[in-house]
C-alpha positions in Angstrom: 79.2 72.3 112.5 77.0 72.6 109.4 76.9 75.2 106.5 74.4 78.2 108.1 76.2 77.6 111.3 80.0 78.1 109.9 78.5 81.2 107.8 77.0 83.3 111.2 80.2 83.2 112.3 82.1 84.3 109.2 79.8 87.1 109.2 80.0 87.8 113.4 84.5 87.2 112.5 84.2 89.8 109.4 81.8 92.7 111.7 84.5 92.3 114.6 87.4 93.1 111.9 85.1 96.0 111.6 84.6 96.6 114.5 87.9 97.0 115.6 89.3 99.2 112.7 89.2 102.8 113.7 87.4 105.2 110.4 90.0 106.6 108.2 90.9 110.2 109.8 89.7 113.6 107.0 92.1 116.1 106.8 92.7 119.5 105.4 95.2 119.8 103.0 95.2 124.1 101.8 95.4 125.3 98.1 97.6 128.7 99.2 96.3 129.8 95.2 92.8 129.0 96.3 92.1 130.8 99.5 88.5 130.6 99.3 88.6 126.6 99.3 88.7 124.1 100.9 90.6 120.7 100.7 89.9 117.4 102.3 91.5 114.9 101.8 89.7 111.3 103.1 92.9 108.8 104.3 92.2 105.6 102.9 95.4 103.8 103.6 94.9 103.9 107.3 92.9 100.5 106.7 94.1 97.6 107.9 95.5 96.8 105.0 96.0 99.9 103.7 93.9 101.0 100.8 90.4 102.0 99.3 90.0 98.5 98.9 89.1 96.9 102.1 86.4 98.7 102.6 84.8 96.9 99.0 87.0 93.3 100.3 85.2 93.7 103.8 81.1 94.2 101.2 82.3 91.7 98.9 82.8 89.1 101.7 79.4 89.6 103.9 78.0 90.0 100.1 78.5 86.1 98.6 78.5 85.3 102.7 74.7 86.4 102.6 73.8 85.3 99.4 75.2 81.4 100.3 78.5 81.8 97.1 81.2 81.2 100.3 81.2 77.7 102.1 83.7 76.7 104.4 86.6 75.5 103.1 85.3 77.4 99.7 89.0 78.6 97.5 88.5 82.0 97.3 89.6 83.7 94.0 90.0 87.0 92.9 90.4 89.4 89.8 93.1 92.6 90.8 96.0 94.6 89.8 96.5 94.3 93.6 95.3 96.2 96.4 91.5 94.8 96.6 93.6 91.7 95.7 95.0 92.7 99.3 92.7 93.2 101.0 90.7 90.1 100.2 93.6 87.8 101.2 93.7 89.4 104.8 89.2 88.3 104.8 90.3 85.4 103.2 92.9 84.4 106.3 90.5 85.8 109.2 87.7 83.1 107.4 90.5 80.4 107.4 89.5 79.9 103.1 92.4 79.7 100.5 92.5 82.9 98.8 94.2 82.7 94.6 94.8 86.7 93.2 94.9 85.9 89.4 96.8 89.9 88.6 98.8 91.2 85.8 102.4 90.0 85.7 103.4 93.9 85.9 101.6 94.5 89.2 104.2 96.0 91.6 105.6 93.4 93.3 105.2 95.0 97.5 101.8 94.0 96.5 101.7 91.2 95.9 104.8 90.3 98.4 101.5 92.0 101.2 99.0 89.4 99.3 101.5 86.5 100.2 101.8 87.5 103.4 98.5 87.4 104.1 98.5 83.7 103.3 97.4 84.4 99.6 98.9 82.8 96.8 99.5 85.1 93.5 98.6 84.0 89.4 100.1 85.7 87.2 99.0 86.4 83.4 100.7 88.6 80.5 97.4 90.0 79.5 95.2 92.8 81.9 92.5 92.0 80.2 92.0 87.6 79.9 92.4 87.8 84.6 88.3 87.7 84.1 88.4 84.8 82.0 91.3 82.8 84.0 89.5 83.7 87.4 86.3 81.7 86.1 88.4 79.5 84.8 90.1 79.2 88.0 86.8 78.6 90.2 85.8 75.9 87.5 89.0 73.6 88.5 88.9 74.2 91.6 85.4 74.3 92.2 85.8 77.5 94.4 84.0 81.2 94.6 85.3 84.3 92.1 84.4 87.2 93.7 84.2 90.1 90.6 84.6 92.6 92.0 84.6 94.2 88.8 80.5 92.8 88.5 79.4 93.5 92.2 81.6 95.8 93.6 78.0 98.9 92.9 75.9 96.7 94.6 77.6 95.0 97.5 77.9 98.1 99.4 74.5 99.6 100.9 75.0 102.8 99.7 71.8 104.6 102.2 74.6 104.3 104.7 75.6 101.9 107.2 78.9 104.0 107.9 79.8 103.9 103.8 83.0 106.2 102.7 80.1 108.4 101.4 78.8 108.5 104.9 81.5 109.0 106.9 82.0 112.1 104.4 80.0 113.5 104.9 79.7 113.1 109.6 83.6 114.2 109.6 83.1 117.1 107.5 79.2 118.2 109.9 81.5 120.6 111.9 83.4 122.4 109.3 82.9 125.6 107.0 81.5 123.8 104.1 80.3 121.5 105.1 78.1 119.5 101.7 81.0 119.4 99.9 80.7 120.9 96.5 82.3 118.4 95.1 83.6 114.7 95.8 86.5 112.9 93.8 88.1 110.1 93.5 89.5 107.5 90.6 87.7 104.7 89.6 88.8 101.1 89.0 85.6 99.0 89.4 83.8 102.3 89.5 81.6 101.2 92.8 83.0 104.1 95.2 81.5 106.4 92.6 78.6 104.8 92.7 77.9 104.4 95.6 78.6 108.4 96.5 76.2 109.2 94.2 73.9 107.3 95.4 74.4 108.4 99.2 74.2 112.3 97.8 71.5 111.8 95.5 69.5 109.7 98.1 70.8 112.2 101.2 69.4 115.2 99.0 72.8 116.8 98.7 74.2 119.5 96.3 77.5 118.3 95.9 78.4 116.5 92.7 81.0 114.0 92.2 84.1 113.4 89.8 86.0 110.9 88.2 89.3 111.6 87.4 90.1 108.5 84.7 93.8 108.4 83.4 95.3 106.7 80.4 94.5 103.4 78.9 91.3 103.2 80.5 87.1 103.6 78.5 85.6 104.7 81.3 86.2 108.4 79.9 84.5 107.6 76.5 81.9 105.6 77.9 80.6 108.2 80.0 80.2 110.8 77.0 79.1 108.6 74.8 77.6 105.6 76.1 79.7 102.9 74.4 79.4 100.0 76.5 81.6 98.3 73.9 84.3 100.3 74.3 88.0 98.3 74.8 91.5 100.3 75.9 94.3 98.7 73.7 96.9 98.1 77.0 95.8 98.6 80.4 96.3 101.9 82.8 99.9 102.3 84.0 98.1 103.9 87.3 97.1 100.9 89.3 94.2 100.4 91.1 91.7 103.0 88.3 91.2 102.8 84.3 90.0 100.1 82.9 90.3 98.7 79.3 87.1 97.7 79.0 83.3 98.7 80.6 82.4 97.2 83.6 79.4 96.8 85.0 80.0 98.6 88.3 80.5 101.9 86.5 77.7 103.6 86.5 77.8 107.0 84.5 74.9 108.2 85.5 75.4 108.7 88.8 79.1 110.3 87.7 78.3 114.7 87.6 81.8 114.9 85.8 85.1 113.3 84.5 88.7 114.9 83.7 90.7 112.2 81.6 94.3 113.1 83.8 97.7 112.5 81.2 100.1 109.7 83.4 102.0 112.3 83.0 100.5 114.4 85.4 99.3 111.7 87.4 103.4 110.7 88.8 104.1 114.3 88.7 101.6 115.0 90.2 103.5 112.8 93.3 106.1 115.2 93.4 103.6 117.9 95.1 102.1 115.8 97.4 105.1 114.2 99.0 105.9 117.5 99.8 102.8 118.9 101.2 101.2 115.8 102.8 105.3 115.3 104.4 104.3 111.7 102.8 104.0 109.2 99.5 100.8 108.5 98.0 100.0 105.8 95.3 99.7 107.0 91.2 95.1 107.3 91.5 95.7 110.1 94.4 98.4 111.9 92.0 95.2 111.4 89.1 92.8 112.5 91.3 94.5 115.3 92.9 94.9 116.6 88.9 91.5 116.5 88.9 91.0 118.3 92.2 92.7 121.6 90.6 90.9 121.4 87.7 88.2 121.8 90.1 89.5 124.4 91.7 90.2 125.8 88.7 86.9 126.4 87.7 85.1 127.3 91.4 87.7 130.3 91.0 86.4 131.1 87.6 83.1 131.2 88.7 83.4 133.2 92.2 82.7 130.1 94.3 83.6 129.5 97.6 83.1 125.6 99.0 84.8 123.0 99.9 85.9 119.7 98.5 86.8 115.7 99.1 89.4 114.2 97.6 90.2 110.6 97.9 93.8 109.1 99.4 93.5 105.8 98.1 96.5 103.8 99.0 100.1 104.9 100.5 103.4 105.0 98.3 105.0 102.4 99.5 103.9 99.7 97.7 105.3 101.8 94.4 109.0 102.5 95.6 110.0 100.4 92.4 107.9 102.9 89.9 106.0 105.8 90.0 109.0 106.8 92.8 111.8 105.5 91.2 113.9 107.7 88.9 115.0 105.0 86.2 111.5 103.2 86.0 110.1 107.1 84.7 112.9 107.5 82.8 111.7 103.8 81.3 108.3 104.6 80.5 108.9 107.8 78.8 108.4 109.9 81.6 109.8 113.4 82.4 107.8 114.6 85.0 109.6 117.4 86.4 108.3 119.8 84.5 105.1 118.7 84.8 105.5 118.8 88.9 106.7 122.1 88.7 103.8 123.3 86.9 100.9 121.7 89.4 103.1 123.9 92.2 102.7 126.7 90.9 98.5 126.1 90.2 98.6 124.9 93.9 100.2 127.5 94.4 100.6 131.1 92.5 97.1 133.1 92.1 98.4 134.5 89.2 99.9 131.0 87.1 98.7 129.9 83.8 95.2 128.0 83.4 94.9 124.7 83.6 95.2 123.0 81.1 92.6 119.9 82.6 89.9 120.6 81.4 86.3 119.3 83.4 84.2 117.0 81.1 80.4 116.9 81.5 77.3 115.0 79.2 75.3 116.9 77.1 72.1 117.7 79.4 
């Protein structure tokens, strides 16, 4: 089989997998304190590999195949804190390709087990800031291909449509009371999702605005405000999947309308509220995003605005049972979140609750 024939078959296999996978669900979540604002949750945990990163992995594989970067037998290498690597391991197995995930040693054991389940190998390192350099090294040594999600996420996805996450949201919202959301809220790991959303709403001429929620130990928020691409943080994000200690090229600040900086304690406390409200556990990034939703809802209520907000549920909580849902882990890492959880519950449920402390930041005009 020549290389061109193999690539054609590889693309067909990935497209067939897409056709077998129904779109992810969009469901409402009532916020009693905001009766004029409808919140909808885009449940990306229902992908075959359990997270939003399934979309990214599919796009990265197709992009690399069609650029001629992957051939039969190529070793696939990715720098990832977990979810992207899980999804890429899944697609590598579909194509019978070796896969190596380069990850911080602190990555959850549940994610490591998922990668290994799909046949991937985990290469753990101590410094999160070195994952890209180590991935380049492994690619040179193996003659393989470094996917480099942090560079290619914003360009691998067709932001004009083709069932990307933005097109899917608007199709699912079309019969709702406020079909054009006032806001869509996401986090940023690579920045690919916010870039896709921001470009799509501009291309479709929607008035929807894009808000990015950023955790502690991430430079995206400061970069958004001041444009300094040389910023670095002292350590990696404790909220797996979002936040970066350096500015990644896939984060396109010009298509983001607002950001909310969310302390990690609030992100983790929000998981308690969401578990009660949804009847299920969510990953930490969904807690970060939900805190930003409350900021936007509070601002809309102050302005007497009615409308809808769509937020992304990035992944499920089963991958974080040892950490975010473990009291011993929380205490060992300095998180005493009961007071913050009560505050979140009050803000979401009681219209008379005190002002929400997390503010919305917009770039100067």
